[in-house]
C-alpha positions as CSV (number, residue, x, y, z in Angstrom):
1,M,181.8,260.5,-108.7
2,A,183.1,261.7,-112.1
3,S,186.8,261.6,-110.7
4,E,189.0,258.7,-111.0
5,T,190.3,257.4,-108.1
6,P,193.1,254.3,-108.3
7,Q,190.6,252.0,-107.3
8,R,187.0,251.9,-107.6
9,N,184.5,249.0,-106.1
10,I,181.6,249.4,-107.8
11,V,178.4,247.1,-106.7
12,I,175.5,246.6,-108.6
13,I,172.5,245.0,-106.6
14,G,170.2,242.9,-108.5
15,G,170.8,240.7,-111.1
16,G,168.2,241.1,-113.4
17,I,168.1,242.6,-116.6
18,I,168.5,246.3,-115.4
19,G,171.7,244.9,-112.9
20,C,173.0,243.0,-115.8
21,T,172.9,245.9,-118.8
22,T,174.2,248.0,-116.7
23,A,177.3,245.4,-115.6
24,Y,177.6,244.7,-119.8
25,F,177.4,248.9,-120.3
26,L,180.1,249.3,-117.2
27,T,182.5,247.3,-119.4
28,R,182.4,248.4,-122.0
29,H,182.7,252.3,-120.9
30,P,186.2,253.9,-122.6
31,S,186.9,254.9,-119.0
32,Y,186.6,251.3,-117.8
33,S,189.8,249.1,-116.5
34,P,189.9,245.8,-114.9
35,Q,192.8,246.5,-113.2
36,R,191.3,249.8,-111.3
37,H,187.8,249.1,-111.4
38,N,186.0,246.2,-109.4
39,I,182.3,245.5,-111.1
40,T,180.4,242.9,-108.9
41,I,176.7,241.9,-109.6
42,L,175.2,241.0,-106.3
43,E,172.3,238.7,-106.7
44,S,170.5,236.8,-103.8
45,Q,169.3,234.5,-105.7
46,S,170.1,233.3,-109.3
47,I,170.6,235.8,-112.3
48,A,167.0,236.4,-114.2
49,S,165.2,234.6,-111.1
50,G,162.3,237.5,-110.8
51,A,160.5,238.8,-113.7
52,S,163.4,239.4,-115.9
53,G,163.6,235.7,-116.6
54,K,159.4,235.4,-116.9
55,A,158.9,238.4,-118.7
56,G,157.6,239.2,-122.0
57,G,160.5,240.3,-124.1
58,L,158.2,242.8,-126.2
59,L,160.4,245.8,-127.5
60,A,158.6,249.0,-129.1
61,L,159.2,252.5,-130.2
62,W,155.5,253.8,-128.7
63,A,157.0,252.4,-124.8
64,Y,157.4,254.7,-122.6
65,P,159.1,256.8,-121.1
66,S,159.8,258.5,-124.6
67,N,163.4,260.1,-123.4
68,I,164.8,256.7,-123.0
69,V,163.2,254.1,-125.9
70,P,164.3,255.2,-128.8
71,L,168.0,254.9,-127.3
72,S,167.2,251.9,-126.1
73,Y,165.6,250.2,-128.6
74,K,168.6,251.3,-130.8
75,L,171.0,249.6,-128.4
76,H,169.1,246.6,-128.7
77,A,169.5,245.9,-132.1
78,E,173.6,247.2,-132.2
79,L,173.7,244.3,-129.1
80,A,172.0,241.9,-131.2
81,K,173.7,242.9,-134.2
82,E,177.1,242.6,-132.3
83,H,176.6,239.4,-130.3
84,D,174.7,237.3,-132.6
85,G,171.2,238.2,-130.7
86,A,168.6,236.2,-133.3
87,N,170.3,233.1,-132.3
88,R,172.2,233.8,-128.6
89,W,168.5,235.2,-127.2
90,G,166.0,235.1,-129.6
91,Y,166.0,238.6,-131.1
92,R,164.3,239.5,-134.1
93,A,161.7,242.2,-135.6
94,V,158.1,241.6,-135.3
95,H,154.5,242.5,-136.3
96,C,152.4,244.1,-133.4
97,G,148.8,244.2,-133.2
98,S,145.6,244.4,-131.1
99,L,143.1,241.6,-131.6
100,S,139.3,241.8,-130.6
101,A,137.4,238.7,-130.3
102,R,134.4,236.9,-128.9
103,G,135.9,234.1,-126.8
104,R,133.9,230.8,-126.6
105,L,133.3,228.3,-124.1
106,H,135.8,224.7,-125.1
107,E,136.2,221.5,-123.0
108,P,138.5,222.3,-120.2
109,T,142.3,222.4,-121.1
110,D,143.1,221.1,-117.7
111,T,141.5,218.9,-115.2
112,K,142.1,220.8,-111.6
113,G,139.2,222.2,-110.4
114,G,138.7,224.4,-107.8
115,E,135.9,227.4,-106.4
116,A,136.9,231.1,-107.4
117,A,134.5,233.7,-106.5
118,E,133.4,235.7,-109.8
119,G,134.5,239.1,-108.3
120,K,137.5,237.4,-107.5
121,G,139.4,239.6,-110.8
122,E,138.0,242.7,-109.9
123,E,141.2,243.3,-107.9
124,W,143.4,243.0,-111.2
125,Q,144.9,245.6,-112.6
126,K,145.1,245.5,-116.5
127,L,149.5,246.0,-117.3
128,P,150.0,250.1,-118.8
129,K,151.4,248.6,-122.4
130,T,148.5,248.4,-124.6
131,D,149.0,251.5,-127.4
132,P,146.4,253.8,-126.8
133,N,145.5,254.6,-130.4
134,A,145.1,250.6,-131.0
135,K,141.9,250.7,-129.9
136,A,140.3,253.1,-131.8
137,K,141.5,251.6,-135.0
138,M,140.5,248.3,-134.2
139,A,137.0,248.2,-136.2
140,A,138.9,247.9,-139.0
141,K,139.3,244.3,-139.5
142,G,142.3,243.7,-142.1
143,I,143.2,240.7,-139.9
144,P,146.7,239.8,-142.0
145,K,146.8,236.5,-144.0
146,D,149.5,235.1,-141.5
147,L,148.1,236.0,-139.0
148,D,146.8,232.4,-138.4
149,W,146.5,231.3,-135.3
150,F,143.0,232.6,-134.4
151,D,140.2,231.0,-135.2
152,A,138.3,233.3,-137.5
153,D,135.3,233.1,-136.6
154,A,136.3,233.9,-133.0
155,V,138.2,237.5,-134.2
156,T,136.1,240.4,-134.3
157,G,138.8,243.2,-135.3
158,Y,142.5,243.3,-135.4
159,S,144.9,246.5,-136.2
160,E,148.6,246.7,-136.5
161,M,150.1,248.4,-133.4
162,G,153.6,248.4,-134.6
163,D,155.6,246.4,-138.2
164,P,159.0,245.3,-137.7
165,R,160.4,248.8,-138.2
166,T,159.4,249.5,-134.9
167,T,158.5,246.6,-132.8
168,A,160.9,244.2,-132.1
169,Q,161.4,241.1,-129.1
170,V,163.8,239.1,-126.9
171,H,163.4,235.9,-124.8
172,P,164.1,237.8,-121.7
173,Y,165.7,234.9,-119.7
174,L,168.3,234.6,-122.6
175,F,168.8,238.2,-122.9
176,T,169.3,238.8,-119.2
177,T,171.9,235.8,-118.4
178,S,173.7,237.0,-122.2
179,M,174.7,240.3,-120.7
180,A,175.6,238.8,-117.0
181,D,178.0,236.2,-119.2
182,L,179.7,239.1,-121.6
183,A,179.4,241.6,-118.6
184,V,181.5,238.4,-116.6
185,E,184.0,237.7,-119.7
186,A,184.9,241.5,-119.6
187,G,186.1,241.1,-116.2
188,A,183.1,241.3,-113.7
189,K,181.8,239.2,-111.4
190,V,179.3,237.9,-109.7
191,I,178.1,236.9,-106.1
192,L,174.8,235.4,-105.1
193,G,173.7,236.6,-101.6
194,S,171.0,239.0,-100.1
195,A,171.9,242.5,-99.8
196,T,171.2,243.4,-96.0
197,A,172.2,247.1,-95.6
198,I,174.4,249.6,-97.7
199,D,176.7,252.1,-95.3
200,Y,176.5,255.1,-96.8
201,T,177.2,257.1,-92.9
202,G,179.8,260.0,-92.9
203,P,180.7,262.5,-95.2
204,H,182.4,260.4,-97.9
205,G,179.0,258.2,-98.6
206,V,179.2,254.8,-99.9
207,K,181.6,252.8,-98.3
208,A,180.3,248.8,-98.3
209,V,177.9,246.8,-99.0
210,T,176.9,243.9,-96.4
211,Y,175.0,240.3,-97.5
212,E,174.4,237.0,-96.4
213,D,175.9,234.3,-98.8
214,K,173.0,232.2,-100.5
215,E,175.0,229.3,-99.5
216,T,176.8,229.6,-96.5
217,K,174.3,232.2,-94.8
218,K,177.2,234.1,-93.8
219,I,177.6,237.9,-93.4
220,H,180.1,239.3,-95.4
221,T,181.1,243.2,-96.3
222,L,181.5,244.4,-100.1
223,P,184.1,247.7,-100.0
224,A,182.3,249.9,-102.2
225,S,183.1,253.0,-103.7
226,D,179.7,252.7,-106.2
227,V,176.4,251.2,-105.4
228,I,173.8,250.7,-108.4
229,L,170.6,249.8,-106.7
230,A,168.8,248.0,-109.7
231,A,166.9,245.5,-107.1
232,G,163.2,245.9,-109.2
233,P,160.8,245.6,-106.2
234,W,163.0,244.5,-104.3
235,T,164.6,248.3,-104.1
236,S,162.7,249.4,-100.9
237,H,163.3,246.6,-98.9
238,I,167.4,247.9,-99.3
239,F,166.2,251.0,-99.3
240,P,163.7,252.3,-97.9
241,E,163.4,255.6,-99.1
242,A,162.8,254.5,-102.4
243,P,159.3,255.4,-103.6
244,I,158.6,251.2,-105.6
245,D,155.9,249.3,-105.6
246,A,155.4,245.5,-106.4
247,M,152.6,244.3,-108.5
248,R,152.1,240.9,-109.0
249,A,152.0,239.4,-112.5
250,H,151.0,235.3,-113.8
251,S,152.1,233.9,-117.3
252,V,152.4,230.9,-118.9
253,V,154.1,229.3,-121.8
254,V,152.5,227.3,-124.5
255,Q,153.8,224.8,-126.8
256,A,153.0,226.0,-130.8
257,D,154.8,227.0,-133.4
258,V,152.9,230.1,-135.0
259,S,154.0,233.0,-137.0
260,P,155.7,236.2,-135.4
261,Y,153.3,238.2,-134.2
262,A,153.2,240.4,-130.4
263,I,149.3,240.4,-129.6
264,F,147.3,242.4,-127.2
265,S,144.1,241.0,-126.8
266,E,140.5,242.1,-126.3
267,I,138.2,239.0,-125.6
268,D,134.8,239.1,-124.6
269,L,133.8,236.2,-122.9
270,P,130.4,234.4,-123.2
271,R,127.8,234.8,-120.1
272,D,128.8,231.2,-119.6
273,F,132.2,230.9,-120.0
274,G,133.3,228.2,-116.7
275,R,135.6,225.3,-117.0
276,K,134.6,222.2,-115.7
277,G,137.1,219.5,-113.8
278,G,137.0,217.0,-111.0
279,G,132.9,217.4,-110.6
280,D,133.4,221.0,-109.9
281,V,131.9,224.0,-112.7
282,R,134.2,227.1,-112.0
283,V,132.8,229.6,-113.6
284,R,134.8,233.3,-113.7
285,R,134.4,236.9,-115.5
286,H,130.6,236.1,-116.5
287,G,129.8,238.1,-119.8
288,K,133.6,240.4,-119.1
289,T,136.1,241.0,-121.4
290,V,139.7,240.0,-121.1
291,S,142.9,241.3,-122.2
292,P,145.8,238.6,-121.9
293,E,148.4,239.7,-123.9
294,M,150.3,236.9,-126.4
295,Y,154.0,236.6,-127.9
296,A,155.4,234.3,-130.3
297,R,158.8,233.2,-129.9
298,P,161.2,231.6,-132.5
299,D,161.9,228.9,-130.3
300,G,158.3,227.5,-131.2
301,T,155.9,228.6,-127.9
302,V,153.9,231.4,-127.2
303,Y,154.5,233.5,-124.1
304,A,150.8,234.8,-122.4
305,C,150.3,236.8,-119.6
306,G,147.5,238.2,-118.0
307,E,146.6,241.3,-115.4
308,G,148.6,242.4,-112.7
309,D,147.1,242.1,-109.0
310,H,148.0,243.2,-105.3
311,L,146.5,240.6,-103.4
312,V,149.8,238.5,-102.1
313,P,152.4,240.8,-100.5
314,L,156.0,241.3,-101.7
315,P,157.9,238.4,-100.9
316,K,161.6,239.0,-99.1
317,S,163.1,237.1,-102.3
318,S,162.6,235.5,-105.4
319,D,162.4,232.3,-104.4
320,L,159.7,233.4,-102.7
321,V,156.7,234.6,-104.9
322,Q,153.5,232.8,-105.1
323,C,152.4,231.2,-108.3
324,D,148.2,231.4,-108.1
325,P,147.4,228.1,-110.5
326,D,144.0,229.8,-110.7
327,R,145.5,232.6,-111.7
328,C,147.2,230.5,-114.3
329,Q,144.6,228.6,-115.8
330,D,142.4,231.7,-116.6
331,I,145.3,232.8,-119.3
332,I,145.4,229.6,-120.1
333,D,141.2,229.1,-120.8
334,Y,141.2,233.0,-122.2
335,V,143.8,232.2,-124.9
336,S,142.2,228.9,-125.6
337,S,138.9,230.5,-126.2
338,I,140.1,232.1,-129.3
339,S,142.9,229.7,-130.6
340,T,143.1,226.4,-131.3
341,P,146.8,225.9,-131.6
342,L,147.0,227.6,-127.9
343,R,144.4,225.3,-126.5
344,Q,145.8,221.9,-128.4
345,G,149.4,223.4,-127.1
346,A,151.1,221.7,-124.2
347,I,151.7,224.1,-121.2
348,L,155.2,224.5,-120.8
349,A,155.5,226.8,-117.8
350,R,153.0,228.2,-115.2
351,Q,154.9,231.3,-113.7
352,A,154.8,234.8,-111.2
353,C,156.9,237.6,-111.0
354,Y,156.4,241.0,-109.6
355,L,157.2,244.5,-111.5
356,P,158.5,247.5,-109.8
357,S,157.1,250.2,-110.0
358,V,157.3,254.3,-108.7
359,S,154.4,254.5,-106.4
360,T,153.7,258.2,-106.8
361,G,153.5,257.7,-110.4
362,G,156.0,258.6,-112.9
363,G,159.7,257.0,-113.2
364,P,161.8,255.1,-113.9
365,L,164.0,256.3,-111.4
366,I,167.4,256.4,-113.1
367,G,170.3,258.7,-111.7
368,E,171.9,259.5,-108.5
369,T,170.1,259.7,-104.9
370,G,172.1,262.9,-103.2
371,I,174.1,260.0,-101.6
372,R,176.8,260.2,-102.8
373,G,178.3,257.3,-104.5
374,L,174.3,255.7,-104.3
375,L,172.4,255.2,-107.8
376,L,169.0,254.0,-108.6
377,A,168.0,252.5,-111.4
378,T,164.7,250.8,-110.6
379,G,160.8,251.1,-111.2
380,H,160.4,250.0,-114.8
381,T,157.0,248.9,-114.6
382,C,156.4,246.3,-117.4
383,W,159.1,247.9,-120.0
384,G,162.2,246.5,-117.9
385,I,163.3,244.7,-121.0
386,Q,162.7,247.3,-123.8
387,N,164.5,250.2,-121.5
388,S,167.5,248.1,-119.8
389,C,169.8,248.9,-122.6
390,A,169.1,252.2,-122.0
391,T,169.1,252.4,-118.2
392,G,172.7,250.3,-118.2
393,K,174.1,253.2,-120.9
394,L,173.1,255.8,-118.9
395,M,174.4,254.3,-115.4
396,S,177.6,253.7,-116.9
397,E,178.0,257.3,-117.8
398,F,176.8,258.6,-114.6
399,V,179.7,256.3,-112.7
400,F,182.4,257.0,-114.8
401,E,181.6,260.8,-116.3
402,G,179.1,262.5,-113.3
403,K,176.1,262.5,-115.5
404,A,173.9,260.9,-118.1
405,K,174.9,261.9,-122.0
406,S,173.5,259.5,-124.0
407,A,169.7,261.0,-123.2
408,N,168.3,263.6,-121.0
409,V,166.9,262.4,-118.1
410,A,166.0,264.9,-115.5
411,S,162.3,263.6,-115.6
412,L,163.6,260.3,-113.9
413,D,166.0,261.5,-111.7
414,P,165.3,260.0,-108.3
415,R,165.9,263.1,-106.2
416,R,162.7,264.5,-107.5
417,F,160.9,261.1,-106.2
418,L,162.3,260.7,-103.1
């Protein structure tokens, strides 16, 4: 893969954050020539239509895996400086903290009723993002004065997880679409269509990618010398050998102009916690603890997400993802129970997406597959935005130099997992 050929056709399957940053860094590699290298992002729906457009956007030096996090965090800062990321995609350094609180029952924030068994949430899984050391520190209150968007009588503890030297944020949708736009400006192109097969038969490896055009539904073939499979949770739909699982996650966006903090919460709910609406009483999680995450954004909104679930299998494409309104209402009720601004703010979005993970543990998968010309860049869990820049940079090195040079990713080699 390191040897140069007169013409190379590089196809990136997936228009999420990993695919788009890969396209960006390919077009910035010293060996890239728009006359000799055709770079195509093949996306089934639209750029950032999956988790990349519905994520929280937290960047943290304590994220994982540790072999690519520092590189990616540094590249995020450099890209923001080079391309005015503060204005273009909401890049900024932020404080990050772990907050414990006791939720309180308030008047309903939504009039949608509905029955939900108390045990429904048992199948949810906490997203693996919280700093494990933060919980132990939570006993010391020391709540910052500018963290004033939580009700004082609800908060029971706070500990710092990161400061503006170690944590930052971006708006994921704006960052992803900006990476795609910058790649296109440098010579890449975007095709909207669903990959149906990768032709890698014979001794020479990858030869082509077939896809169904989104609009015409006609089948086309793209010649390919290199294929980078960056389809997130849909990776195994295209390449069944890839051990990729998918977990659904819900989130909401609330209109609330508050101080710049990323908050990981532990909220103890009262035994009578519930919501009245439509003549029904919906009571969930009596006396349990819930852990929504809340990220204040510079556009005057707060993004809040809940736990993940495997209740609904991954659909064929991102436009078919089912959003459970009860799950979203749970998040709204939980954050409303400890924050007046969030309780009073308008709900701008209720949404769901699927996060990719490596079914055998570890990962993400970054590198060669053993099939000549076929590379994997997937399985990033909830740290896809954080680790996107390092992944894109490394993939450009795999394509143009035959190996990763900016970080040691031997532990992430897909051939260890396939």
